N, C-alpha and C positions, 0 to 999 in steps of 0.2 A: 662584691657583695650583691646578691640578687635584689630585685626591687622589693620583694616581700620582706626580706630581713632589713633592708634600708628603712622601709616604712615602719617596721616594728621598732627599730632603734630610735627613729625620730619620735615615735609615740612614747617610748620609755623615757627618753630625755625630757620630753614635755611633761610627762608624769612626775619626773624628779623635780622639775621646777614648781609644779603644783604642790608637791610634798613640802618644798621649802616654804611655801606660803602657809600651809597647814602648821608647820613647825612654829611659825611666829604668830599664828592667829591665837586669839584667846580660846582657851579650851572649851568654853561653853558654846562657841559657834562652830566647832569642827564637825560635829555630827550633823547639824542642820545644813551646813555647806555640802557635806558628803551626800546627803539625801538629794539636794538640789542637783548636784553633778550626776548622780545616778538617774534621776528623772530625765535630765537632758539626754543621757545615753539612750534611754528607752525610746524617747520621742524622735530621735534621729531615724530610727527604723520605721516609724510611722511616716515620716517625711519621705523616705525612700519608697514606701508603698504608695504614697500620694503621686509620685512621679511615674512609677512603673507597674503598680499593682492593680488588681481588680477591686471592686467595692467590697467584696467579701474579705479580701486580704487586708484592706485598710481598716475595716471594722474590727477584724480579729486582732490586728496589731495594736489598735487603739485600746481595745478592751484589756489586752494583756498589759499594756503600759500603765493603764489606770490601776489595775489590780496589783501588779507587781510593785509599782511606785507607792501605792497606798499601804500595802503590806509591809514594805521595808520601812516606811515612815513610822507606822504603828509599832513595829518591832524595835526600831531604833529608840523610841521613847522609853522602852523597858530595858534594853541592852544596847547602848550606843555602838559597840563594835560590829553589830549586825550590818550596818551600812558598808563598812569596809569589806566585809565578806561578800556582800551582794555585788559590789563593784568587782571584786576578784572573780566571782563566778561569771559576771558579765564578760570579763576578758576571755574566759574559757569559751563562752558562747561565741564571741567575736572570732576567735581563732578557728573554731570548728564549723560553725554555721554561717558566720558572717558572709563568706563568699557566695552563698546561695540566697541572699536576701535582697538583691537588687541594688545594693550600694556600689559605689565605685570600687574597682579592684584594689586600690591602695588603702581604702578605708579599714577593712577588717584587721590587717596586721598592725596598722597604726593605732587603732583603738585597742587592740589586744595588748600591745606593748604598754600603752598608757594605763589601761585598766589593771594590768597585773602589778605595775609599780605602785600606782595609787592605792589599789586594793590592799596590798600587803602593808604598805607604809601607814595608811590611814587606820587599818585594823590595829597595828602596833601602837599608834598614838592613842587611839580610843580605848584599847585595853589598859594601857598605862593610866590614862585619865580615870577610867572606871574603877580600877583597883585603888588608886589614890583617894578617890572620893569615898569608897567603902571604908578605908582605914581611918579616915578623918571623922566619920560619923560616930 
């Protein structure tokens, strides 16, 4: 197995463990925890720019993290599954753009594997929770 796929498998396995935590977490804290995880994902790229980027890149990455994190948080208040979808899209970003962002070579496939598993699973949990909440109202 190549190093890329090994890192992706480790990320997916770790994502599975996080999903197990989401499965046993009270449903009212799943979306806020997802938003927190999403924001950490965004700010890791700011950290990479702090190490190897120019001031312009640091500022641009920071502004993007603030806007994207704030938008996902606001949208999640209206429709909680939004955060799972955002994490899923972040995994696609990691797989395609991650290798060109200045992070370690193993990070993009690891994070893509994690994000894809957590994004799909969290979206499913939150869709179920959202539908159940609508039917009980």
